[in-house]
FILO-422544 format. One line per 10 residues: number of its first residue (from 1); their letters; for each residue x, y, z of C-alpha. Coordinates in nm, 4 decimals. Layout:
N
NUM	A	X Y Z; ...
//
This chain:
467
1	MFKGLKPIQY	11.7764 10.8502 11.1754; 11.5450 11.1490 11.1599; 11.4768 11.2925 11.5031; 11.1589 11.1649 11.6656; 11.0648 10.9138 11.3965; 11.0203 10.5678 11.5384; 10.8559 10.2420 11.4352; 10.4907 10.1782 11.5153; 10.2776 9.8671 11.5552; 10.0596 9.7783 11.2569
11	AGREVWPLVE	9.8833 9.4464 11.1990; 10.0801 9.2880 11.4834; 10.4179 9.3848 11.3441; 10.6642 9.6697 11.3819; 10.6867 9.8976 11.0771; 10.8234 10.2370 10.9914; 10.5415 10.4972 10.9746; 10.6030 10.5269 10.5999; 10.3384 10.4169 10.3503; 10.3839 10.3687 9.9778
21	GGKGVSATNH	10.0856 10.5281 9.8056; 9.9007 10.2855 9.5793; 9.8810 10.4192 9.2247; 9.6240 10.2547 9.0011; 9.6535 10.0817 8.6650; 10.0022 9.9330 8.7014; 10.1894 10.2372 8.8329; 10.2426 10.0534 9.1636; 10.2960 9.6789 9.1513; 10.4512 9.3871 9.3384
31	ASSGAWAAAG	10.8104 9.4942 9.2716; 10.7761 9.8385 9.4275; 10.5355 9.7471 9.7079; 10.7189 9.4280 9.8016; 11.0466 9.6200 9.8186; 10.8858 9.8950 10.0274; 10.7635 9.6351 10.2770; 11.1044 9.4630 10.2745; 11.2547 9.8003 10.3723; 11.0284 9.8008 10.6786
41	GIGTVSAVNA	10.7401 10.0193 10.5616; 10.3878 9.9518 10.4388; 10.3889 9.8685 10.0688; 10.0681 9.9148 9.8744; 9.9693 9.7005 9.5786; 9.7292 9.8726 9.3435; 9.4212 9.6561 9.2842; 9.2989 9.8851 9.0067; 9.3272 9.6843 8.6845; 9.6641 9.5433 8.7834
51	DSYDDDGNVI	9.8733 9.3317 8.5496; 9.8510 8.9537 8.5562; 10.1014 8.7148 8.3984; 10.1160 8.4081 8.1790; 10.3120 8.0922 8.2657; 10.6313 8.2472 8.1284; 10.5964 8.5587 8.3454; 10.4892 8.7876 8.0605; 10.2231 9.0517 8.1191; 9.8866 8.9399 7.9800
61	PQTYDGRTRT	9.7507 9.2216 7.7585; 9.4058 9.3351 7.8703; 9.1992 9.3001 7.5544; 8.8226 9.3326 7.5492; 8.6261 9.1367 7.2920; 8.2915 9.1266 7.4707; 8.0018 9.2233 7.2455; 7.8347 9.4565 7.4971; 7.9684 9.6943 7.7581; 7.8350 9.4644 8.0266
71	DRHEQLVRYA	8.0297 9.1734 7.8761; 8.3463 9.3840 7.8627; 8.2881 9.5029 8.2195; 8.2759 9.1418 8.3379; 8.6056 9.0817 8.1553; 8.7546 9.3856 8.3261; 8.6517 9.2641 8.6724; 8.8124 8.9243 8.6048; 9.1330 9.0950 8.4874; 9.1287 9.3157 8.7986
81	IDGAVAQVER	9.0920 9.0260 9.0403; 9.3477 8.8013 8.8684; 9.5932 9.0896 8.8384; 9.5676 9.2037 9.1984; 9.6018 8.8480 9.3276; 9.9141 8.7967 9.1171; 10.0613 9.1236 9.2446; 9.9860 9.0467 9.6101; 10.1393 8.6993 9.5899; 10.4586 8.8339 9.4348
91	AHEIAGGKGA	10.4786 9.1285 9.6743; 10.4295 8.8974 9.9721; 10.7210 8.6843 9.8539; 10.9499 8.9849 9.8004; 10.8640 9.1304 10.1435; 10.9882 8.8124 10.3107; 10.7810 8.8681 10.6224; 10.9037 9.2249 10.6757; 10.6886 9.5382 10.6845; 10.3311 9.5011 10.5666
101	ININVLWEQG	10.1346 9.4768 10.2422; 9.8161 9.6728 10.1799; 9.6045 9.6824 9.8676; 9.4503 9.9980 9.7273; 9.1186 10.0291 9.5450; 8.9096 10.3201 9.4252; 8.5532 10.3021 9.5503; 8.4432 10.4529 9.2187; 8.6213 10.1925 9.0066; 8.3835 9.9660 8.8208
111	GAEQVLHGVL	8.2893 9.6605 9.0258; 8.4934 9.7778 9.3275; 8.3163 9.5557 9.5802; 8.3293 9.2511 9.3552; 8.7024 9.3085 9.3017; 8.7664 9.3485 9.6744; 8.5858 9.0264 9.7611; 8.7632 8.8377 9.4810; 9.1096 8.9565 9.5826; 9.0748 8.9209 9.9589
121	ERTRGKVQGV	8.9236 8.5732 9.9309; 9.2235 8.4497 9.7316; 9.4990 8.6276 9.9290; 9.4098 8.5424 10.2885; 9.7042 8.5971 10.5210; 9.9007 8.7964 10.2637; 9.7183 9.1321 10.2840; 9.7227 9.3348 10.6042; 9.4964 9.6225 10.5023; 9.2867 9.7908 10.2357
131	TCGAGMPYRL	9.3157 10.1607 10.1556; 9.0209 10.3036 9.9693; 8.9186 10.6484 9.8475; 8.7650 10.8201 9.5434; 8.4136 10.8224 9.6815; 8.2522 10.7407 10.0161; 8.3295 10.3722 10.0811; 8.0648 10.3012 10.3447; 8.0813 9.9241 10.3011; 8.4608 9.9062 10.3276
141	SEIAQQYGVY	8.4542 9.8175 10.6986; 8.1959 9.5455 10.6449; 8.4057 9.3864 10.3678; 8.7271 9.4125 10.5736; 8.5531 9.2392 10.8647; 8.4652 8.9389 10.6486; 8.8344 8.8767 10.5768; 8.9925 8.9975 10.9008; 9.2000 9.2763 10.7432; 9.2423 9.6381 10.8395
151	YLPIVSSGRA	9.0649 9.9112 10.6452; 9.2134 10.2565 10.5859; 8.9667 10.5067 10.4394; 9.1109 10.7930 10.2377; 8.9438 11.1265 10.3185; 9.0223 11.4907 10.2600; 8.8339 11.6346 10.5570; 8.7213 11.5503 10.9080; 8.3632 11.5920 10.7933; 8.3996 11.3117 10.5389
161	FRALWKRAYH	8.5433 11.0758 10.7985; 8.2684 11.1556 11.0476; 8.0047 11.0685 10.7868; 8.1731 10.7323 10.7241; 8.2130 10.6620 11.0966; 7.8551 10.7510 11.1892; 7.7042 10.5475 10.9094; 7.9174 10.2332 10.9174; 8.2676 10.2350 11.0617; 8.1629 10.2620 11.4284
171	KVPDLLGAVV	8.0333 9.9048 11.3958; 8.3845 9.7724 11.3132; 8.6164 9.9930 11.5206; 8.8771 9.7243 11.5929; 8.9772 9.6879 11.2267; 9.0195 10.0582 11.1517; 9.3922 10.0514 11.0749; 9.4483 10.4219 11.0075; 9.2761 10.7186 10.8466; 9.4496 10.8573 10.5395
181	YEDPWLAGGH	9.4229 11.2343 10.5040; 9.4895 11.3032 10.1364; 9.5490 11.6704 10.0771; 9.3240 11.7721 9.7855; 9.5571 12.0478 9.6686; 9.8866 11.8559 9.6906; 9.8213 11.4891 9.6160; 9.8561 11.3338 9.2729; 9.5752 11.1442 9.1040; 9.2119 11.1788 9.2067
191	NGLSNAEDPT	9.1287 11.3674 9.5218; 8.8343 11.4717 9.7331; 8.8118 11.8446 9.6761; 8.4564 11.9416 9.7702; 8.2316 12.1942 9.5997; 8.2787 12.4248 9.8978; 8.6567 12.4376 9.8482; 8.8379 12.6543 9.5966; 9.0804 12.4572 9.3744; 9.2902 12.7733 9.3327
201	KPEDPFPRVK	9.3272 12.8412 9.7065; 9.5216 12.5661 9.8847; 9.4651 12.5374 10.2591; 9.7274 12.4564 10.5203; 9.6982 12.0827 10.5962; 9.7828 12.1168 10.9674; 9.4511 12.2638 11.0874; 9.2601 12.0277 10.8599; 9.4381 11.7245 11.0053; 9.3937 11.8605 11.3576
211	QLRDMMRAEG	9.0209 11.8925 11.2872; 9.0184 11.5320 11.1683; 9.1931 11.4205 11.4896; 8.9500 11.6218 11.7016; 8.6563 11.4515 11.5301; 8.8179 11.1114 11.5853; 8.8675 11.1936 11.9543; 8.5043 11.2990 11.9840; 8.4091 10.9501 11.8644; 8.6350 10.7865 12.1226
221	ISDDLPIVMA	8.9113 10.6869 11.8806; 9.2531 10.6660 12.0447; 9.5357 10.9036 11.9521; 9.7417 10.5890 11.8911; 9.5388 10.5166 11.5780; 9.7462 10.6789 11.3024; 9.6454 10.9531 11.0661; 9.8421 10.9137 10.7438; 9.9458 11.2434 10.5861; 9.9310 11.1986 10.2090
231	GGVWFLRDWN	10.0043 11.4553 9.9397; 10.3003 11.6894 9.9119; 10.5255 11.4819 10.1390; 10.8872 11.4849 10.0225; 11.1401 11.5738 10.2936; 11.0428 11.4523 10.6419; 11.2326 11.7481 10.7852; 10.9567 11.9703 10.6465; 10.7097 11.7835 10.8710; 10.9181 11.7889 11.1883
241	DWIDNPELGQ	10.6485 11.9774 11.3804; 10.3994 11.7008 11.3052; 10.6021 11.4208 11.4656; 10.5177 11.3576 11.8338; 10.2806 11.6539 11.8248; 10.0121 11.6069 12.0947; 9.7629 11.8063 11.8867; 9.7793 11.5506 11.6066; 9.8398 11.2175 11.7802; 10.0143 10.9368 11.5908
251	IMFQYGTRPL	10.1121 11.0459 11.2386; 10.2349 10.8410 10.9452; 10.3495 10.9690 10.6069; 10.2515 10.8461 10.2631; 10.4727 10.8702 9.9561; 10.2985 10.8412 9.6220; 10.5049 11.0341 9.3691; 10.8557 10.9756 9.5018; 10.8543 10.5930 9.4634; 10.7795 10.6345 9.0913
261	LTQESPIPDL	11.1477 10.7092 9.0315; 11.3054 10.3946 9.1709; 11.4662 10.0929 9.0096; 11.1747 9.8713 9.1141; 10.9085 10.1144 8.9934; 10.7167 9.9451 8.7099; 10.6549 10.2586 8.5070; 10.8463 10.2799 8.1751; 11.1757 10.4683 8.1435; 11.0073 10.7269 7.9178
271	WKDELTKIEE	10.7790 10.8221 8.2069; 11.0644 10.8191 8.4575; 11.2642 11.0533 8.2313; 10.9709 11.2959 8.2134; 10.9506 11.3083 8.5943; 11.3010 11.4572 8.6084; 11.1951 11.7483 8.3853; 10.8965 11.8708 8.5865; 10.9149 12.2335 8.6993; 10.7320 12.3832 8.9954
281	GDVLLHKFSP	10.3773 12.4591 8.8827; 10.3773 12.1994 8.6035; 10.1233 11.9798 8.7854; 9.7656 12.0891 8.7203; 9.4639 12.0366 8.9445; 9.1897 11.9811 8.6881; 8.8414 11.8393 8.6409; 8.8653 11.6579 8.3076; 8.8499 11.3112 8.4648; 8.5431 11.1066 8.3667
291	TGFYSSAVKN	8.4982 11.0279 8.7382; 8.3781 11.3811 8.8001; 8.6458 11.4233 9.0677; 8.9248 11.6759 9.0584; 9.2641 11.5207 8.9948; 9.6252 11.6294 8.9595; 9.8443 11.5449 8.6621; 10.1369 11.6892 8.4697; 10.0316 11.9652 8.2331; 10.1627 11.7886 7.9242
301	PFLRSLEGRS	10.0352 11.8095 7.5638; 9.7577 11.5597 7.6458; 9.6208 11.7744 7.9269; 9.6685 12.0947 7.7286; 9.4652 11.9455 7.4440; 9.1791 11.8813 7.6868; 9.2057 12.2397 7.8093; 9.1943 12.3615 7.4483; 8.8936 12.1448 7.3719; 8.6969 12.2945 7.6601
311	ERQIPFSTEK	8.8005 12.6446 7.5594; 8.6529 12.5832 7.2139; 8.3080 12.5656 7.3658; 7.9904 12.7670 7.3179; 7.6379 12.7423 7.4601; 7.3473 12.6860 7.2216; 6.9695 12.6701 7.2147; 6.7467 12.4550 6.9975; 6.5110 12.7514 6.9592; 6.5678 13.1156 6.8743
321	AGEHIHQLDV	6.5606 13.2914 7.2105; 6.7396 13.5567 7.4137; 7.0936 13.6101 7.2895; 7.0718 13.2944 7.0822; 6.9330 13.4464 6.7667; 7.1978 13.3456 6.5145; 7.1823 13.0158 6.3331; 7.5034 12.8146 6.3648; 7.6378 12.7376 6.0171; 7.9579 12.5455 6.0967
331	GVKGKNFWVA	8.0327 12.2233 6.2819; 7.6784 12.0890 6.2895; 7.4191 11.9362 6.0641; 7.0654 12.0713 6.0808; 6.9271 12.4142 6.1508; 6.8155 12.3982 6.5125; 7.1353 12.5316 6.6687; 7.1026 12.8938 6.7778; 7.3929 13.0852 6.9311; 7.4965 13.4344 7.0350
341	AGDLLRAREW	7.6598 13.6644 6.7782; 8.0055 13.6513 6.9346; 7.9923 13.2730 6.9624; 7.8990 13.2412 6.5968; 8.2127 13.4345 6.5017; 8.4285 13.2220 6.7314; 8.2822 12.9009 6.5860; 8.3574 13.0152 6.2329; 8.7149 13.0962 6.3360; 8.7614 12.7487 6.4902
351	DQQGYTTALK	8.6187 12.5962 6.1737; 8.8828 12.7798 5.9706; 9.1513 12.6398 6.2027; 9.0417 12.2834 6.1280; 8.8073 12.2253 6.4216; 8.5225 12.1534 6.1872; 8.3095 11.9200 6.3992; 8.0934 12.0254 6.6932; 7.9973 11.7716 6.9616; 7.7195 11.8178 7.2146
361	TPDNTLVFVT	7.7968 11.8110 7.5854; 7.5560 11.7293 7.8713; 7.5450 12.1022 7.9557; 7.3823 12.2268 7.6333; 7.7110 12.3418 7.4901; 7.9083 12.2458 7.1817; 8.2810 12.1751 7.1713; 8.4697 12.2032 6.8443; 8.7179 11.9303 6.7498; 8.8989 11.8066 6.4398
371	PDERAVIRKD	8.7505 11.5130 6.2465; 9.0360 11.2945 6.3739; 8.9636 11.3919 6.7339; 8.5970 11.3160 6.6823; 8.6805 10.9704 6.5475; 8.8961 10.8898 6.8518; 8.6336 11.0195 7.0957; 8.3531 10.8189 6.9347; 8.5623 10.5005 6.9139; 8.6744 10.5263 7.2760
381	QADCMGCLSH	8.3153 10.5822 7.3880; 8.1975 10.2823 7.1861; 8.4789 10.0637 7.3249; 8.3934 10.1450 7.6904; 8.4588 9.8484 7.9206; 8.3033 9.9980 8.2315; 8.6143 10.0734 8.4359; 8.4254 10.3216 8.6564; 8.1084 10.2910 8.8605; 7.9927 10.6100 8.6868
391	CGFSSWKDHD	8.1676 10.7411 8.3750; 8.0980 11.0893 8.2435; 8.2824 11.0220 7.9196; 8.0745 10.7216 7.8092; 7.7616 10.7524 8.0271; 7.8301 10.4026 8.1671; 7.7083 10.3015 8.5134; 7.7999 9.9632 8.6620; 7.4548 9.8782 8.7990; 7.0792 9.9064 8.7404
401	NYSTGRLADP	7.0258 10.0020 8.3755; 7.4010 10.0623 8.3117; 7.3458 10.4249 8.2081; 7.4009 10.7489 8.3958; 7.1114 10.8973 8.2003; 7.3311 11.1833 8.0836; 7.4759 11.2533 7.7432; 7.8313 11.1220 7.7012; 8.0726 11.4103 7.7569; 8.3309 11.4728 7.4793
411	RSFCIQKSLQ	8.5240 11.7133 7.7030; 8.6569 11.4128 7.8980; 8.8503 11.1040 7.7848; 8.8842 10.7265 7.8335; 9.0905 10.7122 8.1504; 9.1394 10.3339 8.1383; 9.2892 10.3527 7.7905; 9.5186 10.6436 7.8764; 9.6485 10.4999 8.2040; 9.7061 10.1561 8.0514
421	NIAHGADPDE	9.8908 10.3209 7.7631; 10.1292 10.5293 7.9729; 10.1967 10.2441 8.2160; 10.2941 10.0103 7.9337; 10.5298 10.2251 7.7298; 10.3249 10.4744 7.5274; 10.4383 10.8359 7.4879; 10.3871 11.0189 7.8231; 10.3150 11.3409 7.6334; 10.0118 11.1829 7.4708
431	NLMFAGHAAY	9.8538 11.0345 7.7836; 9.7431 11.1297 8.1315; 10.0508 11.1514 8.3557; 9.9424 11.1587 8.7180; 10.1849 11.3200 8.9656; 10.1741 11.4994 9.2973; 10.2454 11.8712 9.3207; 10.5857 11.8106 9.4833; 10.7128 11.6254 9.1750; 10.9319 11.9215 9.0752
441	NFKTDPFYSN	11.1670 11.8063 9.3528; 11.2964 11.5315 9.1241; 11.4773 11.8077 8.9351; 11.6022 11.9997 9.2390; 11.6703 11.7327 9.5033; 12.0456 11.6538 9.4987; 11.9641 11.2894 9.5778; 11.8693 11.2487 9.2097; 12.1638 11.4394 9.0621; 12.3572 11.2956 8.7697
451	GFVPTVEQLV	12.0590 11.0817 8.6731; 12.0699 10.8705 8.9897; 11.7735 10.6336 9.0259; 11.7660 10.4689 9.3710; 11.6406 10.1303 9.4710; 11.3358 10.1366 9.6975; 11.5621 10.0403 9.9883; 11.7918 10.3347 9.9161; 11.4917 10.5673 9.8904; 11.3493 10.4558 10.2243
461	ERILTGD	11.6932 10.4937 10.3859; 11.7155 10.8455 10.2420; 11.3664 10.9369 10.3654; 11.4547 10.8152 10.7140; 11.7389 11.0700 10.7311; 11.4879 11.3530 10.6923; 11.5803 11.4103 10.3279
//
């Protein structure tokens, strides 16, 4: 057993201070989270468009035949609730009363509150807590109180937690189960990098977590309430100085990327194989997500194509003015596109390379794509099912007039489509492949040598040794 690591009390039960990170759209399901709980930790079922099953146990394909986006959004919410309930029930059975089961939602997922109410109402007694990030989930504590479950906000700074506490959480202090600090430079998936922070200059997590603890202390929150360190956690021995450290109080550790390569992990073998090939530096912190948040994913051909699309971008004016005195003669129809001389030459060069169609962005720029790319972009935008509360790619909003009021952005992509594809067997090279920045350890950690894929129980046992 790793020195200093000992079980803690959570939801009236003794658990290891090890949390399985919940990964949305079927990358974490009942099999992995139930097994994690059975091994004595806190398993996390993703409630983000989770799979549901027919009477024979087959995954029900999520198809959307609603005539309008609003109709399709309502279908999506029903799928999300039914799927998460199915996952929780199966995870609860696998856990067999050991460990604990949390669910994870993104506050910025479409219909997040409706999904939470639907799932928690139907899974009473089977869910111990709700982790929630990707936004500022002010009403999380209020919802948790209605169902008597813990809530665990995911933040990337003490300042963010203080805002949540001051506005809402101080009213429900007894159900605050833990505060998850998700490192914005190390964690996979979406993260909370602020505009004041430089994506190219990672900061040491220790002082940031200490600042979070100091803010919690200032609000009268006990040091016994855990802070969960999430992002970049691989070997516990690397975090030895954090355990039993009086500056930090009670610390737990979250594993998001590492449980992907287990026998119970629901992701396809193609994706698992790709994880073993990742080199240090292969995970890119980028801002192509239609959420508007930064996120981290493997720099595969899919991500490189998005980078290339944004690089083939020029500003334009609808009137002749300033530098924009040259009429654009490729990629567009009409004569009211005026660009700078250098940009005109670049556009003509892209046209010669086959990028013959220019699409407007919300920032008065044009991006050049192939006709095939344009067809995919337009179809995906038209097929939008409202998976986000605000979507930059399709201009969908899940309330009021259902529009963000901004032009749909062709520099982004349909994240629901891509994540469903990769989770259900499509080519990982052609879809978004989320991963944390420590994923290169799959290739270098001797635990995985000779193609070894552990069970979740074996992984937890390994983690508990410090390795």
